[in-house]
NUDOZA-513112 format. One record per residue (C-alpha): x, y, z; residue number from 1. Coordinates in steps of 0.1 Angstrom, whole numbers, plus 5000, padded with zeros to 4 digits. Layout:
    X    Y    Z   i
    X    Y    Z NUM
...
END
This chain:
    X    Y    Z   i
 3592 4208 1144   1
 3614 4180 1133   2
 3648 4197 1118   3
 3666 4162 1117   4
 3657 4157 1082   5
 3662 4189 1068   6
 3687 4194 1040   7
 3717 4209 1047   8
 3712 4239 1030   9
 3681 4248 1049  10
 3698 4239 1083  11
 3724 4267 1075  12
 3694 4289 1062  13
 3677 4287 1093  14
 3713 4292 1112  15
 3715 4326 1090  16
 3681 4336 1090  17
 3669 4334 1125  18
 3697 4352 1142  19
 3698 4380 1115  20
 3661 4384 1117  21
 3660 4385 1159  22
 3688 4413 1152  23
 3670 4430 1129  24
 3639 4428 1150  25
 3657 4441 1178  26
 3673 4468 1159  27
 3636 4478 1148  28
 3624 4478 1182  29
 3649 4497 1196  30
 3646 4522 1169  31
 3607 4522 1177  32
 3615 4529 1212  33
 3640 4556 1204  34
 3618 4573 1177  35
 3586 4573 1199  36
 3597 4596 1227  37
 3610 4618 1200  38
 3579 4619 1182  39
 3562 4625 1219  40
 3585 4656 1226  41
 3578 4670 1193  42
 3540 4666 1201  43
 3541 4685 1232  44
 3542 4717 1211  45
 3512 4703 1190  46
 3496 4694 1222  47
 3501 4730 1239  48
 3491 4751 1210  49
 3461 4730 1197  50
 3448 4719 1231  51
 3462 4737 1261  52
 3459 4772 1251  53
 3425 4770 1235  54
 3415 4749 1265  55
 3427 4776 1288  56
 3409 4800 1273  57
 3378 4784 1273  58
 3381 4775 1308  59
 3390 4810 1319  60
 3355 4819 1303  61
 3336 4794 1315  62
 3349 4805 1351  63
 3334 4840 1345  64
 3304 4826 1337  65
 3299 4806 1362  66
 3305 4833 1385  67
 3277 4857 1370  68
 3254 4826 1368  69
 3254 4819 1405  70
 3251 4858 1410  71
 3221 4858 1390  72
 3206 4826 1409  73
 3211 4843 1440  74
 3196 4875 1429  75
 3162 4882 1417  76
 3167 4897 1383  77
 3189 4888 1353  78
 3226 4902 1347  79
 3233 4918 1314  80
 3267 4910 1320  81
 3257 4872 1318  82
 3246 4875 1280  83
 3274 4894 1270  84
 3299 4865 1291  85
 3281 4837 1274  86
 3286 4851 1237  87
 3326 4851 1247  88
 3325 4818 1259  89
 3307 4805 1229  90
 3334 4820 1209  91
 3362 4802 1230  92
 3343 4769 1230  93
 3342 4770 1192  94
 3376 4776 1188  95
 3388 4749 1209  96
 3361 4725 1192  97
 3379 4735 1160  98
 3416 4725 1175  99
 3403 4693 1192 100
 3388 4681 1158 101
 3421 4687 1139 102
 3440 4657 1120 103
 3474 4669 1136 104
 3459 4670 1174 105
 3443 4636 1167 106
 3473 4621 1149 107
 3496 4631 1179 108
 3473 4623 1206 109
 3472 4585 1219 110
 3442 4565 1227 111
 3439 4579 1263 112
 3441 4617 1250 113
 3418 4609 1224 114
 3390 4594 1248 115
 3393 4626 1271 116
 3389 4650 1243 117
 3356 4631 1232 118
 3346 4636 1270 119
 3349 4673 1270 120
 3336 4678 1237 121
 3304 4656 1250 122
 3303 4678 1282 123
 3307 4709 1264 124
 3278 4699 1243 125
 3254 4701 1274 126
 3260 4736 1281 127
 3233 4749 1261 128
 3204 4728 1275 129
 3220 4740 1309 130
 3217 4775 1301 131
 3180 4768 1295 132
 3174 4754 1328 133
 3193 4780 1343 134
 3173 4808 1326 135
 3142 4793 1335 136
 3155 4791 1371 137
 3149 4752 1371 138
 3185 4749 1387 139
 3196 4765 1418 140
 3231 4780 1423 141
 3243 4743 1437 142
 3231 4725 1405 143
 3245 4755 1381 144
 3278 4752 1401 145
 3282 4716 1396 146
 3272 4719 1359 147
 3303 4744 1351 148
 3322 4723 1377 149
 3317 4694 1355 150
 3328 4711 1322 151
 3360 4727 1338 152
 3368 4692 1349 153
 3367 4671 1318 154
 3392 4700 1304 155
 3417 4697 1332 156
 3415 4657 1326 157
 3424 4662 1290 158
 3454 4685 1303 159
 3462 4661 1323 160
 3466 4632 1296 161
 3493 4657 1278 162
 3516 4648 1304 163
 3532 4618 1286 164
 3566 4632 1279 165
 3594 4608 1276 166
 3616 4631 1296 167
 3611 4625 1333 168
 3621 4663 1343 169
 3598 4676 1315 170
 3570 4655 1323 171
 3570 4663 1362 172
 3569 4700 1354 173
 3540 4691 1327 174
 3522 4675 1357 175
 3528 4704 1381 176
 3518 4730 1356 177
 3484 4711 1353 178
 3479 4706 1392 179
 3484 4745 1397 180
 3457 4754 1373 181
 3436 4730 1391 182
 3444 4750 1424 183
 3436 4782 1403 184
 3404 4765 1397 185
 3395 4759 1431 186
 3405 4796 1435 187
 3380 4805 1407 188
 3352 4782 1425 189
 3357 4797 1458 190
 3349 4831 1442 191
 3321 4820 1424 192
 3307 4805 1455 193
 3314 4835 1479 194
 3298 4858 1450 195
 3265 4840 1453 196
 3265 4845 1490 197
 3273 4879 1490 198
 3246 4884 1464 199
 3221 4864 1487 200
 3231 4878 1519 201
 3238 4847 1536 202
 3248 4811 1531 203
 3229 4785 1517 204
 3227 4754 1535 205
 3261 4733 1532 206
 3277 4763 1512 207
 3299 4774 1542 208
 3315 4738 1545 209
 3316 4735 1512 210
 3338 4769 1509 211
 3359 4760 1537 212
 3365 4727 1520 213
 3374 4743 1486 214
 3399 4768 1504 215
 3416 4735 1519 216
 3418 4719 1488 217
 3435 4749 1469 218
 3461 4754 1495 219
 3470 4717 1493 220
 3470 4713 1455 221
 3492 4744 1454 222
 3520 4735 1477 223
 3521 4698 1461 224
 3520 4713 1427 225
 3549 4738 1434 226
 3570 4711 1451 227
 3573 4692 1415 228
 3581 4723 1399 229
 3624 4729 1389 230
 3641 4749 1412 231
 3640 4780 1389 232
 3603 4782 1384 233
 3595 4770 1419 234
 3614 4801 1429 235
 3597 4823 1404 236
 3565 4809 1416 237
 3574 4819 1454 238
 3581 4855 1444 239
 3550 4856 1427 240
 3531 4847 1457 241
 3550 4876 1479 242
 3530 4904 1460 243
 3506 4923 1483 244
 3474 4907 1466 245
 3484 4870 1475 246
 3485 4883 1509 247
 3455 4903 1512 248
 3435 4870 1493 249
 3451 4848 1519 250
 3440 4870 1548 251
 3404 4870 1533 252
 3404 4834 1530 253
 3414 4827 1567 254
 3385 4850 1576 255
 3359 4829 1557 256
 3372 4798 1570 257
 3369 4812 1606 258
 3333 4827 1602 259
 3302 4815 1609 260
 3279 4799 1585 261
 3250 4816 1602 262
 3263 4853 1596 263
 3270 4870 1563 264
 3308 4865 1550 265
 3329 4893 1573 266
 3351 4905 1541 267
 3346 4935 1515 268
 3336 4919 1482 269
 3351 4948 1469 270
 3386 4939 1483 271
 3378 4904 1475 272
 3372 4909 1438 273
 3402 4932 1435 274
 3424 4908 1449 275
 3410 4878 1432 276
 3412 4892 1401 277
 3449 4903 1402 278
 3459 4867 1415 279
 3440 4849 1391 280
 3455 4869 1362 281
 3490 4868 1378 282
 3485 4830 1380 283
 3474 4823 1345 284
 3503 4844 1332 285
 3525 4822 1351 286
 3511 4789 1340 287
 3509 4799 1306 288
 3547 4812 1303 289
 3557 4781 1321 290
 3538 4757 1295 291
 3553 4776 1266 292
 3588 4774 1277 293
 3582 4738 1286 294
 3569 4732 1249 295
 3600 4752 1236 296
 3622 4731 1258 297
 3609 4697 1247 298
 3618 4703 1208 299
 3657 4704 1213 300
 3654 4673 1239 301
 3636 4658 1208 302
 3663 4667 1181 303
 3688 4654 1205 304
 3671 4620 1208 305
 3664 4620 1170 306
 3702 4626 1165 307
 3712 4594 1188 308
 3684 4580 1171 309
 3698 4583 1132 310
 3734 4573 1147 311
 3720 4544 1165 312
 3700 4532 1136 313
 3729 4537 1112 314
 3751 4516 1131 315
 3727 4493 1137 316
 3715 4488 1101 317
 3751 4484 1091 318
 3758 4458 1118 319
 3725 4440 1104 320
 3739 4442 1066 321
 3775 4429 1078 322
 3760 4401 1099 323
 3738 4389 1069 324
 3768 4392 1042 325
 3792 4374 1069 326
 3763 4348 1074 327
 3755 4343 1037 328
 3788 4338 1025 329
 3803 4316 1052 330
 3768 4294 1048 331
 3773 4294 1010 332
 3807 4280 1015 333
 3795 4256 1043 334
 3765 4243 1020 335
 3787 4241 0991 336
 3819 4222 1009 337
 3790 4198 1026 338
 3772 4193 0993 339
 3803 4182 0977 340
 3809 4156 1003 341
 3773 4146 1001 342
 3773 4144 0963 343
 3804 4123 0964 344
 3791 4100 0991 345
 3759 4095 0972 346
 3778 4090 0939 347
 3798 4061 0954 348
 3767 4045 0969 349
 3745 4048 0940 350
 3768 4047 0910 351
 3808 4042 0913 352
 3804 4011 0940 353
 3775 3992 0922 354
 3793 3999 0890 355
 3823 3984 0903 356
 3805 3954 0920 357
 3789 3948 0886 358
 3823 3951 0869 359
 3837 3924 0893 360
 3810 3902 0890 361
 3816 3903 0850 362
 3854 3891 0858 363
 3870 3925 0852 364
 3900 3938 0870 365
 3891 3968 0893 366
 3921 3993 0902 367
 3910 4005 0941 368
 3931 4040 0938 369
 3918 4047 0906 370
 3882 4039 0917 371
 3885 4056 0949 372
 3901 4092 0941 373
 3910 4111 0971 374
 3888 4143 0979 375
 3901 4174 0989 376
 3883 4196 1011 377
 3906 4216 1033 378
 3921 4212 1065 379
 3894 4220 1085 380
 3868 4195 1102 381
 3848 4193 1070 382
 3883 4187 1054 383
 3888 4156 1080 384
 3854 4142 1072 385
 3863 4141 1035 386
 3897 4125 1044 387
 3877 4100 1066 388
 3855 4092 1035 389
 3883 4089 1015 390
 3892 4058 1035 391
 3852 4047 1036 392
 3853 4044 1000 393
 3888 4027 0998 394
 3874 4002 1022 395
 3842 3999 1007 396
 3855 3994 0971 397
 3880 3968 0986 398
 3852 3950 1008 399
 3832 3949 0976 400
 3861 3933 0958 401
 3866 3908 0985 402
 3830 3900 0985 403
 3825 3894 0952 404
 3856 3872 0954 405
 3840 3852 0981 406
 3806 3850 0960 407
 3827 3838 0931 408
 3843 3813 0954 409
 3813 3802 0970 410
 3797 3798 0934 411
 3825 3777 0926 412
 3817 3756 0954 413
 3784 3753 0945 414
 3789 3743 0910 415
 3817 3716 0925 416
 3792 3704 0946 417
 3762 3703 0924 418
 3784 3685 0894 419
 3796 3660 0916 420
 3762 3653 0931 421
 3743 3652 0897 422
 3772 3632 0881 423
 3764 3603 0913 424
 3732 3610 0911 425
 3730 3602 0872 426
 3751 3571 0880 427
 3724 3561 0902 428
 3697 3564 0881 429
 3716 3543 0856 430
 3718 3517 0882 431
 3685 3515 0893 432
 3677 3511 0854 433
 3696 3482 0853 434
 3683 3468 0884 435
 3644 3476 0877 436
 3651 3459 0843 437
 3665 3427 0856 438
 3639 3421 0890 439
 3611 3401 0883 440
 3596 3405 0920 441
 3568 3434 0920 442
 3576 3442 0956 443
 3612 3448 0949 444
 3603 3468 0914 445
 3579 3490 0934 446
 3606 3498 0958 447
 3630 3505 0932 448
 3607 3526 0916 449
 3606 3547 0952 450
 3644 3545 0953 451
 3642 3560 0914 452
 3617 3589 0924 453
 3639 3598 0953 454
 3666 3599 0931 455
 3651 3620 0904 456
 3642 3645 0932 457
 3680 3644 0943 458
 3687 3653 0909 459
 3664 3685 0908 460
 3679 3697 0940 461
 3712 3694 0923 462
 3703 3719 0898 463
 3688 3740 0925 464
 3727 3744 0935 465
 3737 3749 0897 466
 3710 3777 0897 467
 3718 3793 0928 468
 3754 3793 0911 469
 3744 3813 0883 470
 3748 3786 0859 471
 3726 3766 0834 472
 3718 3730 0842 473
 3731 3703 0822 474
 3697 3686 0810 475
 3684 3700 0776 476
 3665 3689 0745 477
 3671 3695 0712 478
 3633 3690 0698 479
 3601 3702 0710 480
 3581 3686 0739 481
 3543 3683 0747 482
 3530 3701 0773 483
 3514 3675 0790 484
 3546 3657 0790 485
 3562 3686 0808 486
 3535 3686 0831 487
 3540 3647 0838 488
 3575 3653 0842 489
 3573 3680 0867 490
 3546 3659 0888 491
 3570 3627 0887 492
 3597 3653 0908 493
 3572 3660 0934 494
 3573 3640 0966 495
 3534 3642 0972 496
 3529 3633 0933 497
 3501 3611 0943 498
 3480 3644 0953 499
 3485 3662 0921 500
 3457 3661 0890 501
 3460 3669 0855 502
 3425 3685 0849 503
 3427 3697 0813 504
 3461 3705 0793 505
 3452 3719 0757 506
 3474 3704 0731 507
 3510 3726 0726 508
 3544 3720 0723 509
 3576 3735 0741 510
 3608 3743 0724 511
 3633 3720 0737 512
 3657 3747 0751 513
 3633 3756 0776 514
 3620 3723 0786 515
 3644 3714 0815 516
 3640 3749 0828 517
 3601 3748 0826 518
 3600 3712 0838 519
 3621 3727 0868 520
 3599 3755 0875 521
 3568 3735 0874 522
 3582 3711 0897 523
 3592 3737 0924 524
 3554 3754 0922 525
 3536 3719 0924 526
 3559 3710 0954 527
 3548 3743 0971 528
 3515 3735 0963 529
 3516 3702 0978 530
 3539 3714 1011 531
 3515 3741 1019 532
 3480 3724 1016 533
 3464 3698 1036 534
 3476 3664 1031 535
 3440 3652 1025 536
 3436 3679 0996 537
 3442 3678 0958 538
 3462 3699 0935 539
 3450 3707 0903 540
 3469 3716 0871 541
 3455 3733 0838 542
 3470 3744 0808 543
 3456 3763 0778 544
 3467 3786 0752 545
 3464 3824 0754 546
 3466 3854 0734 547
 3506 3859 0741 548
 3515 3823 0750 549
 3504 3793 0770 550
 3492 3794 0805 551
 3497 3769 0833 552
 3478 3770 0866 553
 3491 3752 0895 554
 3459 3753 0921 555
 3462 3741 0957 556
 3434 3743 0986 557
 3456 3753 1014 558
 3451 3782 1037 559
 3463 3809 1013 560
 3487 3838 1020 561
 3482 3875 1032 562
 3483 3901 1010 563
 3517 3914 1024 564
 3530 3879 1016 565
 3513 3879 0981 566
 3528 3912 0974 567
 3564 3901 0985 568
 3563 3867 0965 569
 3552 3886 0936 570
 3580 3908 0938 571
 3604 3883 0939 572
 3591 3863 0910 573
 3588 3897 0889 574
 3624 3899 0888 575
 3656 3878 0892 576
 3673 3888 0924 577
 3706 3884 0937 578
 3710 3850 0957 579
 3710 3860 0994 580
 3724 3833 1018 581
 3701 3849 1046 582
 3669 3843 1023 583
 3671 3800 1027 584
 3636 3797 1037 585
 3630 3812 1002 586
 3649 3790 0977 587
 3619 3777 0957 588
 3609 3816 0950 589
 3644 3822 0941 590
 3649 3793 0918 591
 3616 3801 0903 592
 3624 3838 0894 593
 3659 3825 0879 594
 3643 3800 0858 595
 3616 3825 0847 596
 3640 3854 0842 597
 3658 3831 0816 598
 3634 3822 0791 599
 3612 3854 0800 600
 3585 3832 0816 601
 3562 3850 0839 602
 3550 3837 0871 603
 3522 3852 0891 604
 3504 3843 0924 605
 3469 3850 0931 606
 3444 3840 0954 607
 3419 3808 0940 608
 3385 3802 0943 609
 3389 3774 0962 610
 3405 3793 0991 611
 3443 3785 0982 612
 3466 3797 0961 613
 3467 3797 0920 614
 3503 3799 0904 615
 3499 3809 0868 616
 3529 3803 0845 617
 3529 3823 0813 618
 3551 3807 0787 619
 3560 3831 0759 620
 3548 3826 0724 621
 3580 3824 0711 622
 3587 3793 0731 623
 3552 3776 0721 624
 3546 3756 0694 625
 3523 3727 0680 626
 3523 3696 0699 627
 3544 3672 0683 628
 3534 3639 0674 629
 3543 3607 0696 630
 3576 3591 0687 631
 3588 3625 0668 632
 3619 3641 0677 633
 3637 3609 0690 634
 3675 3614 0679 635
 3689 3585 0658 636
 3723 3571 0669 637
 3714 3580 0704 638
 3694 3558 0732 639
 3681 3581 0758 640
 3681 3564 0791 641
 3648 3580 0804 642
 3618 3592 0785 643
 3585 3609 0797 644
 3565 3589 0775 645
 3568 3555 0757 646
 3579 3554 0721 647
 3548 3549 0703 648
 3557 3549 0665 649
 3529 3560 0643 650
 3507 3565 0673 651
 3479 3589 0668 652
 3478 3625 0688 653
 3471 3617 0726 654
 3434 3624 0732 655
 3425 3646 0764 656
 3395 3650 0785 657
 3381 3678 0806 658
 3373 3653 0834 659
 3398 3654 0864 660
 3426 3624 0860 661
 3449 3620 0886 662
 3489 3622 0881 663
 3492 3598 0907 664
 3507 3573 0883 665
 3530 3596 0862 666
 3556 3569 0862 667
 3589 3575 0841 668
 3597 3555 0811 669
 3626 3535 0795 670
 3637 3544 0760 671
 3646 3523 0735 672
 3626 3502 0709 673
 3593 3486 0714 674
 3614 3453 0711 675
 3637 3464 0741 676
 3607 3472 0758 677
 3590 3437 0755 678
 3623 3420 0765 679
 3628 3441 0796 680
 3588 3439 0807 681
 3587 3418 0839 682
 3567 3386 0841 683
 3536 3401 0853 684
 3499 3383 0841 685
 3475 3407 0821 686
 3441 3405 0831 687
 3412 3426 0817 688
 3395 3451 0840 689
 3360 3445 0851 690
 3350 3482 0836 691
 3361 3472 0802 692
 3341 3440 0800 693
 3309 3460 0810 694
 3317 3480 0781 695
 3330 3514 0798 696
 3358 3535 0791 697
 3380 3545 0821 698
 3397 3579 0819 699
 3431 3559 0817 700
 3421 3547 0783 701
 3411 3576 0769 702
 3443 3590 0778 703
 3461 3562 0759 704
 3480 3557 0790 705
 3460 3529 0812 706
 3471 3524 0849 707
 3483 3494 0866 708
 3467 3483 0896 709
 3486 3461 0915 710
 3463 3443 0945 711
 3478 3415 0967 712
 3447 3392 0975 713
 3442 3383 1012 714
 3464 3355 1022 715
 3451 3318 1026 716
 3448 3306 1065 717
 3479 3281 1065 718
 3480 3254 1088 719
 3517 3254 1089 720
 3541 3281 1090 721
 3560 3265 1062 722
 3533 3273 1036 723
 3535 3310 1041 724
 3570 3309 1022 725
 3565 3317 0986 726
 3575 3287 0960 727
 3593 3293 0927 728
 3574 3297 0898 729
 3586 3268 0873 730
 3596 3279 0837 731
 3562 3272 0821 732
 3542 3293 0842 733
 3569 3321 0834 734
 3567 3313 0797 735
 3528 3317 0798 736
 3531 3350 0817 737
 3557 3363 0790 738
 3533 3355 0762 739
 3505 3372 0780 740
 3526 3403 0784 741
 3535 3402 0749 742
 3501 3398 0735 743
 3489 3426 0759 744
 3516 3450 0747 745
 3505 3445 0708 746
 3470 3450 0718 747
 3482 3486 0734 748
 3498 3495 0705 749
 3471 3487 0684 750
 3446 3508 0710 751
 3470 3537 0708 752
 3471 3541 0672 753
 3433 3530 0665 754
 3417 3535 0699 755
 3421 3519 0734 756
 3411 3483 0733 757
 3389 3470 0759 758
 3405 3464 0790 759
 3443 3466 0781 760
 3464 3498 0770 761
 3499 3509 0770 762
 3511 3519 0805 763
 3539 3544 0806 764
 3559 3530 0830 765
 3595 3522 0829 766
 3588 3515 0791 767
 3568 3482 0800 768
 3533 3476 0790 769
 3508 3457 0821 770
 3471 3456 0824 771
 3457 3489 0832 772
 3435 3475 0862 773
 3431 3440 0881 774
 3452 3426 0909 775
 3483 3407 0899 776
 3492 3377 0917 777
 3523 3383 0942 778
 3523 3422 0932 779
 3522 3450 0961 780
 3490 3469 0962 781
 3508 3501 0967 782
 3512 3521 0934 783
 3545 3523 0918 784
 3559 3557 0918 785
 3571 3578 0892 786
 3607 3578 0885 787
 3631 3598 0865 788
 3628 3630 0849 789
 3606 3631 0816 790
 3626 3630 0784 791
 3599 3630 0757 792
 3599 3644 0723 793
 3638 3645 0723 794
 3668 3631 0742 795
 3687 3651 0768 796
 3721 3661 0765 797
 3734 3659 0798 798
 3772 3659 0797 799
 3773 3646 0836 800
 3750 3617 0830 801
 3765 3610 0799 802
 3805 3606 0815 803
END
């Protein structure tokens, strides 16, 4: 049994109840032990008057009937005296049966005595059948002798079972009187046996030896019983045996012992009978008087025991009650004081200390002395614990103040570092814009795109620091932005952007105030999907309107997560926890939870049918609007530096297909007018794709965003190393390329408004329009990575970048 986790009240109750219960049990046990002997002493009179006296009378009548029965069997004719004796015996046995079946004797008798009384009644029930056998002479003298001996022996066994008095002296005297009765029964057996011998005129076989044995047992039992009598009773018995009848009977017993079994006993039958009757009567009267005296003496002893029992019982009961009162009072006091300490500790841990920390985080001032008032619980050990707890309270609150101050300083450090990093990244992005506009080498432009993409990811990581510090990122939009542009912007901030497929995104828009955070949230989820799935697998993004908002699904085909990991991640995403530096391995989940909580966006992770994980982002209905038309939302008077899609004035809504289109080319665009885009376009040749010549339509054309696929033709073998060095292009060739680029730009705009032109479409790549497919001489075969963060449908309000 573990008592360590019991409440303090239960422990104190156990400390009180167990000793008091033990004390009460001991009191009950001692009282029972004392009360039992008193009842036994009081039962001695019941045994004497309900069993002893009627039993002795029945034994005496059975002894007389036995003597007459043996004489009748030894003679040849029935004895009239036997019939009269049987009547007296029946009356004595009826009285004995009536007494032993009474409730008073049965209640006072123990199990052993009750069993012996039952044996006596059973033995007496055999007497009528035995008398019938005797009258029919189917029993000889030995059989009849044994029949009566058995019934009388059962009576003496019942008498011996009453010798269970608690007083040793009284109990020894009771056993001595029972033994004297047995010795008197042996004397009666000798008289009956001798009567049969005298009537028959000779000893039957074995009768002389049995007579000698009976006389010897009689003398032995008499000496043994007299030795256990008290001194007064022993002296009275000695005086009784000094009478002439005892002396004459003893002399005749000696003659019978010394006689020959082949001759007639050499004793006078009349003299034997007279001496026997006198000795038997005096011994019986002595035993009855001694037994009555024993019963009378047991009553005062019982009364004395009961008096002692009453005194001890009352004193014990007073002690038990006093123990209970003291234990309950002390236990209640201890429980109340300890409960007070416990309540104060729980109040500090669950209410006051969290409230203090919350107030400190809100920037309020906290008075340690007022928030940790001293607890007064006396000067004993509990009071010392209370004073120690006072110190613990003050130390805990001071530690909370220090921790919040440290956390606040750490947040300031995060914000300072993030703001500086953002400023540098914005400057770097602006510099990359200028470099990309000024370069004409495709290889250098591809490398600049790659640097631009890395800088965009750096800006997202800098925003992570701002989010960890509890502040809001600087990027923002005033007007709604299309969901597909949000998805492309998020993909452009992921390293493995070429593994992401935009499968199907239904038309919708998101309010500008949530655009930056949703882009960041999706970028974190997509990056996790690419990082925790094999490099050869794809990551798909779907979007559709639902009853309570707009749902975006990011699905990977990785190894998935265990049930415990899914449950833990779900708990982290369902609430916005406080930042714990020890959980540095889960910063992505923390950032997602913070961003989702800011706009009531719900993020859920579940197993996907493809074997990986599907992240479901539910944007609430209050943030979802209709998809804005291309070009709508641009702020006049402000030229945004980077945009998600090209400015397409008067363009029709973007068509979508349900087929998978890879987002491997979600390239950022530069903002500005179409004239600016045309002037800054690199001198790349325009070449119609073969698919358009065959009358086919590519997915890129259907989306209105054709892709530029730059291929490098196999190098021609050169006989001289000097032939491998590129030659500068003449101005005429550059002019032809620019003219072709301008013509392609015009056809792309027309395709965006009326339908895709065969082979040519606008490519949203840094605000330039290029051929959708086909190799470009002198270009790199690798696709250009996306750069920048999308700014579609509105302009970003980024103070650091504007600075």
